[in-house]
C-alpha positions as CSV (number, residue, x, y, z in Angstrom):
1,M,0.0,0.0,0.0
2,N,1.2,3.5,-0.8
3,Q,1.2,5.1,2.6
4,R,0.3,8.5,1.1
5,I,-2.9,7.2,-0.5
6,H,-4.9,4.1,0.4
7,K,-6.4,2.0,-2.3
8,S,-9.9,2.5,-0.7
9,F,-9.7,6.3,-0.5
10,K,-12.8,8.1,-1.7
11,L,-13.7,11.8,-2.1
12,N,-17.4,12.5,-1.9
13,G,-18.1,8.8,-2.6
14,V,-15.8,8.6,-5.7
15,S,-12.7,6.4,-5.7
16,H,-9.4,8.2,-6.6
17,N,-5.7,7.4,-7.1
18,E,-3.0,10.0,-6.9
19,Q,-3.2,11.1,-10.5
20,S,-7.0,11.4,-10.6
21,L,-7.1,13.2,-7.3
22,L,-4.5,15.8,-8.4
23,K,-6.5,16.3,-11.6
24,K,-9.9,16.6,-9.7
25,T,-8.7,19.1,-7.2
26,T,-7.2,21.2,-10.0
27,S,-10.0,21.2,-12.5
28,N,-13.1,21.3,-10.2
29,K,-13.7,24.8,-8.8
30,D,-15.5,23.4,-5.8
31,L,-12.4,21.5,-4.8
32,L,-9.8,24.1,-5.6
33,F,-9.3,24.7,-1.9
34,L,-7.7,21.3,-1.7
35,K,-5.3,21.8,-4.6
36,S,-2.3,23.0,-2.5
37,L,-2.8,20.4,0.2
38,I,-3.0,17.5,-2.2
39,A,-0.1,18.7,-4.3
40,S,2.1,19.1,-1.2
41,W,1.1,15.7,0.2
42,F,2.2,14.0,-3.0
43,D,5.3,16.0,-3.8
44,T,8.9,14.6,-3.2
45,N,9.4,16.5,0.1
46,N,9.4,14.3,3.2
47,Y,7.7,17.0,5.2
48,L,4.5,19.1,5.1
49,E,4.5,22.7,5.9
50,V,1.7,23.8,8.3
51,K,0.9,27.0,10.1
52,T,-0.1,27.5,13.7
53,S,-3.5,28.9,14.6
54,G,-2.3,32.3,15.7
55,S,-4.7,32.4,18.6
56,T,-1.9,33.4,21.0
57,G,0.3,35.4,18.6
58,N,1.2,35.7,14.9
59,P,0.7,32.4,12.9
60,K,4.0,30.7,12.1
61,K,4.9,28.1,9.6
62,I,6.6,24.9,10.7
63,K,7.7,21.8,8.9
64,I,6.5,18.4,10.1
65,P,7.7,15.0,8.6
66,K,5.0,13.2,6.6
67,V,5.7,10.0,8.5
68,D,4.4,11.8,11.6
69,F,1.1,12.5,9.9
70,I,0.8,8.8,9.0
71,E,1.5,7.8,12.6
72,S,-1.1,10.3,13.9
73,C,-3.6,8.9,11.5
74,L,-3.1,5.4,12.7
75,L,-3.6,6.5,16.3
76,T,-6.9,8.2,15.4
77,K,-8.0,5.1,13.6
78,K,-7.5,3.0,16.7
79,T,-9.1,5.6,19.0
80,F,-12.3,6.0,17.0
81,D,-12.5,2.5,15.5
82,L,-12.3,3.7,11.9
83,N,-12.0,1.3,8.9
84,E,-12.0,1.4,5.1
85,K,-15.8,1.7,5.0
86,S,-15.9,4.7,7.4
87,R,-17.5,7.8,6.0
88,V,-16.2,11.1,7.4
89,I,-17.0,14.8,7.0
90,N,-14.7,17.8,6.8
91,C,-16.2,21.2,7.5
92,L,-13.0,23.0,8.6
93,P,-10.5,25.1,6.6
94,V,-7.6,23.2,5.3
95,D,-5.3,26.1,5.9
96,Y,-5.0,24.9,9.5
97,I,-4.1,21.6,11.1
98,A,-7.6,20.3,12.0
99,G,-8.9,20.6,8.4
100,K,-5.6,19.2,7.0
101,M,-5.7,16.2,9.2
102,M,-9.2,15.2,8.2
103,F,-8.2,14.9,4.6
104,I,-4.9,13.2,5.4
105,R,-6.6,10.7,7.6
106,A,-8.9,9.8,4.7
107,L,-5.9,9.5,2.3
108,V,-3.9,7.3,4.7
109,L,-6.7,5.2,6.2
110,G,-8.8,4.7,3.0
111,L,-11.8,6.6,4.3
112,D,-14.6,8.1,2.3
113,I,-14.5,11.8,3.0
114,Y,-17.2,14.3,2.2
115,T,-16.7,18.0,1.9
116,F,-19.4,20.1,3.7
117,P,-19.6,23.9,3.8
118,I,-17.0,25.6,6.0
119,K,-19.4,27.8,7.9
120,S,-21.1,28.1,11.3
121,K,-24.0,25.7,10.3
122,P,-22.1,23.1,8.2
123,I,-24.5,20.1,8.4
124,N,-27.9,21.7,8.1
125,K,-28.5,19.8,4.8
126,I,-27.1,16.4,6.0
127,K,-29.2,13.5,4.7
128,S,-27.3,10.3,5.6
129,N,-25.2,8.9,8.4
130,Y,-21.4,9.3,8.9
131,D,-18.7,8.0,11.3
132,L,-16.6,11.0,12.2
133,I,-16.6,14.8,12.0
134,A,-14.3,17.5,13.5
135,M,-16.0,20.7,14.5
136,T,-15.5,23.9,16.5
137,P,-17.8,24.5,19.5
138,L,-19.8,27.1,17.6
139,Q,-20.4,24.6,14.7
140,L,-21.5,21.9,17.1
141,A,-23.9,24.3,19.0
142,N,-25.5,25.2,15.6
143,S,-25.8,21.6,14.6
144,I,-27.1,20.0,17.8
145,N,-30.5,18.9,16.2
146,K,-28.8,16.9,13.5
147,I,-25.5,15.8,15.0
148,E,-26.8,12.3,16.0
149,R,-26.4,11.4,12.3
150,I,-22.7,11.2,13.0
151,K,-21.3,8.4,15.2
152,N,-18.3,10.2,16.5
153,V,-17.9,14.0,16.9
154,I,-14.6,15.6,17.9
155,V,-14.8,19.2,18.9
156,G,-11.8,21.5,19.5
157,G,-10.5,25.0,18.9
158,G,-11.8,26.3,22.2
159,P,-13.6,25.2,25.4
160,V,-17.1,23.8,25.1
161,Q,-19.5,25.9,27.1
162,N,-21.6,24.5,29.9
163,D,-25.0,25.0,28.2
164,L,-23.8,23.0,25.2
165,K,-22.4,20.3,27.5
166,R,-25.9,19.9,29.0
167,K,-27.4,19.4,25.6
168,I,-24.8,16.8,24.7
169,L,-25.7,14.6,27.6
170,S,-29.1,13.7,26.0
171,L,-27.5,12.6,22.7
172,K,-27.1,9.0,21.6
173,N,-23.9,9.4,19.6
174,R,-20.4,10.1,21.0
175,I,-19.1,13.7,21.4
176,F,-15.5,14.2,22.4
177,E,-13.8,17.4,23.4
178,T,-10.2,17.2,22.2
179,Y,-6.9,18.6,23.4
180,G,-4.1,19.1,20.9
181,M,-2.1,21.6,18.9
182,T,-0.4,21.9,15.5
183,E,2.8,20.4,16.7
184,S,1.1,17.3,17.9
185,L,-1.0,17.0,14.7
186,T,-4.3,17.7,16.6
187,H,-5.6,15.5,19.4
188,V,-3.4,13.8,22.0
189,A,-6.2,13.7,24.6
190,I,-9.9,13.5,24.6
191,K,-12.8,14.0,27.0
192,N,-16.1,12.1,26.4
193,L,-18.7,14.7,26.9
194,T,-21.6,12.3,26.2
195,N,-20.5,10.5,29.4
196,N,-20.0,13.8,31.2
197,E,-16.3,13.3,31.7
198,K,-14.6,16.2,33.4
199,N,-10.9,15.5,32.6
200,F,-8.8,14.8,29.5
201,H,-7.5,11.3,29.0
202,A,-4.4,10.5,26.9
203,L,-4.6,8.6,23.6
204,E,-2.8,5.2,23.6
205,G,0.9,5.6,24.1
206,I,0.9,9.2,25.0
207,T,1.8,10.4,28.6
208,F,1.8,13.7,30.4
209,A,4.0,15.5,32.9
210,K,4.0,19.0,34.4
211,K,6.8,21.5,34.0
212,S,6.8,25.0,35.3
213,G,3.0,24.6,36.0
214,C,2.3,23.8,32.4
215,L,1.6,20.6,30.5
216,L,4.4,18.6,28.9
217,V,3.2,16.0,26.4
218,N,5.3,12.9,25.6
219,T,4.6,11.8,22.1
220,P,6.6,8.6,21.3
221,H,4.8,8.1,18.0
222,L,6.1,11.4,16.6
223,S,9.6,12.7,15.6
224,I,9.3,15.3,18.3
225,K,9.1,13.2,21.5
226,K,8.2,16.0,24.0
227,I,6.0,19.0,23.5
228,Q,6.1,21.8,26.1
229,T,2.9,23.7,26.2
230,N,1.8,27.0,27.8
231,D,-1.4,25.4,29.2
232,E,-1.7,25.4,32.9
233,I,-3.2,22.1,34.2
234,N,-3.9,20.0,37.2
235,L,-2.0,16.8,36.5
236,L,-4.1,13.9,37.9
237,S,-1.9,11.0,36.5
238,K,0.5,10.4,33.7
239,T,-2.5,9.9,31.4
240,E,-5.1,12.3,32.8
241,F,-5.3,16.1,33.5
242,S,-7.8,18.9,33.9
243,W,-7.2,22.1,31.9
244,L,-7.1,25.4,33.6
245,G,-6.1,27.9,30.8
246,R,-3.3,29.5,28.8
247,K,-0.4,30.9,30.7
248,D,-0.1,33.4,27.9
249,F,-3.3,35.0,29.0
250,I,-2.5,35.5,32.7
251,I,-3.5,39.0,34.0
252,N,-1.3,40.6,36.6
253,S,-3.5,42.9,38.6
254,G,-1.9,44.5,41.6
255,G,0.6,41.7,41.8
256,V,-2.1,39.0,41.8
257,K,-2.0,36.6,38.8
258,I,-5.4,35.9,37.4
259,N,-6.3,33.3,34.8
260,P,-9.2,34.8,32.7
261,E,-10.3,31.4,31.4
262,E,-10.9,30.1,34.9
263,L,-13.2,33.1,35.6
264,E,-14.9,32.5,32.3
265,K,-15.7,29.0,33.2
266,K,-17.5,30.2,36.3
267,L,-19.5,32.7,34.3
268,N,-20.5,30.5,31.4
269,E,-23.9,29.7,33.0
270,C,-24.7,33.4,33.6
271,Y,-24.7,34.6,30.0
272,D,-26.2,33.2,26.7
273,Q,-23.9,35.2,24.5
274,N,-20.2,35.3,23.8
275,F,-17.9,37.1,26.2
276,I,-14.3,37.0,27.5
277,I,-12.4,38.3,30.5
278,S,-9.6,40.7,29.4
279,S,-7.6,43.6,30.8
280,I,-6.7,47.2,30.2
281,A,-3.7,49.2,31.4
282,D,-4.0,50.8,34.8
283,E,-1.6,53.1,36.6
284,K,-2.1,51.6,40.1
285,L,-2.8,47.9,39.3
286,G,-0.7,47.5,36.2
287,Q,-3.6,45.6,34.6
288,K,-7.3,46.1,35.3
289,I,-9.7,43.2,34.8
290,V,-12.6,43.9,32.4
291,I,-15.3,41.9,30.8
292,V,-16.1,42.2,27.1
293,F,-19.4,41.1,25.5
294,E,-20.1,40.5,21.9
295,K,-23.1,42.4,20.4
296,K,-24.8,43.5,23.6
297,I,-24.3,43.9,27.4
298,P,-26.7,41.8,29.5
299,P,-28.7,43.9,31.9
300,D,-27.7,41.8,35.0
301,W,-24.0,41.6,34.2
302,I,-22.9,43.2,37.5
303,K,-25.0,40.9,39.6
304,S,-23.4,37.8,38.1
305,L,-20.0,38.9,39.4
306,E,-21.0,38.8,43.0
307,K,-19.7,35.3,43.3
308,F,-16.1,36.5,43.0
309,E,-13.8,38.1,45.6
310,K,-13.3,41.8,44.9
311,I,-9.8,41.3,43.4
312,F,-11.2,38.9,40.8
313,R,-14.2,41.1,39.7
314,P,-14.1,42.9,36.4
315,K,-13.9,46.6,37.0
316,K,-15.3,47.7,33.7
317,V,-17.5,46.4,30.9
318,F,-17.1,46.7,27.2
319,C,-19.1,45.7,24.1
320,L,-17.8,45.0,20.6
321,N,-20.1,44.4,17.7
322,K,-18.2,41.3,16.6
323,F,-15.3,39.3,18.0
324,L,-12.6,38.1,15.6
325,Y,-12.2,34.3,15.5
326,V,-9.1,32.5,14.5
327,N,-9.6,28.8,13.6
328,G,-12.6,28.7,15.9
329,K,-11.0,30.5,18.8
330,T,-11.7,34.0,20.0
331,D,-8.7,36.2,19.1
332,R,-8.0,37.6,22.5
333,K,-5.3,40.0,21.3
334,Y,-7.8,41.5,18.8
335,V,-10.3,42.0,21.6
336,K,-7.8,43.5,23.9
337,D,-6.4,45.9,21.2
338,S,-9.9,46.9,20.3
339,I,-11.1,47.8,23.8
340,E,-7.9,49.8,24.4
341,K,-8.8,52.0,21.5
342,L,-12.3,52.8,22.9
């Protein structure tokens, strides 16, 4: 078997070999978005160039060996029990790793992959059943009434809000929140939301450690054996952790270090709209905690903050007409820059 394309591979129900796939993605205007990825996958280089999401800074390009992609695909196959008859959906941009991996999994594992619209409501016209889809939390929230047509759903790109978690509990299929990054070729840990799991569990062979308060991922199946993250965690065992938030986003207010994502978790049930905790410069405190809403400010926003000690309460409220999202994640830098101009 050619490791870069399985004999059983199909695109939208049609079988392809390397030559026919290259021709199809070049000549069909609806598949032109795949042209660069497919050409790069089949070229003579032993690596694939990918770019990071840019959610914590400027996106950067990195080179990852193609053999690592293949190993990652085999691990996903084992985790979600995929086979040559499995039908999968892609509704994510292939510019970033999550979308890239869906197509590469199909190529390597011989899956039948279907291209759905890359938008906030991707499966509103779904008519048959599938085995796997990767989505952002927003896409999942907008697809909850039809998501049971898909056996396994992996959701990433940002935390799943509590109201969405409650809806998931009544579903009959399997919904997994994933933890991963570009360097690890997406998921290295999953949390079964259908079973109301609270912590992330490692995929087979992967182990975790903690260094300087942040997660260290041991990835023996990849060329890079250790990946140091900026994610603060509670390490429960070498294969289990709970996620606290990004160290990059820590707010230093009057010498007290505050994790905005921890505060957001506690406020998720209070608001039915998008919001984030951010900060603005302050002469006395250095950084002043603020809360920023998208589209409108809830009338009871102050009352909801009473659960926090004074030091943790946002001191000011802002509203932006629209947040900027990068690969499904709120661009915190954009929000912070925007409110500082108000």
